[in-house]
N, C-alpha and C positions, 0 to 999 in steps of 0.2 A: 469502309473510306470516304468523310464526304467533305467539300467546300464550307461554307458559309456563303448562301444565294445564290448556290447547283445543287440540280436535283438528280437527278442518280438518274442513266436514259435505258436506256430497253424497254420501261414499258410501254410507251404509247403506240409500239409501231406492234406487239401481242393488241392489246385494247384496240385497233384502228381495227385491224384483223375480227378481229372477236367482232365491231361494231356490222364492220360490211356485210358477213357470213351470217347472224343472227338479222340481217332486212333483208338479204339474199333469199333465206326461209320464213319472215313473214309477207312477202312480198308478193312470189315467184309462186303461182299456177300453172300447173301442168293439162298442157291437152291431157283433160281424159275421155278416153272411148266406155260411154254408161253402158255401151247395148253388152259389152267382155267384159263388160265388172260385171255385169245382171252374169252371164251363163256362167261365168268361175265364180259366183258365189249364191249360183243351184235354182234359182227362186227362177225359173223356167212355164211356163201358163202352161207347156204342154204335156207339161210333165205326167206320167201314169201311177194311178198305187193312189190311197189312201196320203192327205196334207197334213194329216195327225199321226201320225206312231202311236200312238196313243186310244185309235176309235176301235184297236179292236178288240180293248178288253171290259170285259162286261161292269154292268152300272149298279154301285152298289154303295146308289143313295139312299132305299129303299131299308137298309141294314144302318146305315148310317145315322137316320133321324128315329129306326126303330128301336137302335140302342144305344144312342148315346145320350150320358147321361150328366147331368147337372152338378158340375162336383158344387157353382155354387151355395149352394142349399146348405151344404156340410157347416160354413163357417158362420151363415147367419143367426147361428143359436147362439 
């Protein structure tokens, strides 16, 4: 039930709180320990072993060049 000229009360506080939280998230920048983050991500430069897990795979590029068939020639006729 509303009366003419009077708006319902209660949405203003919720909206104000949402704006406050949004601004806090937008402008708050916590101190970040980049060295710790680097350790957690496993980007250690002194890590032993191959860096690429596919380095042990055999090289099949010669076979790809030898047996590669160009399918576009079939559609040109």
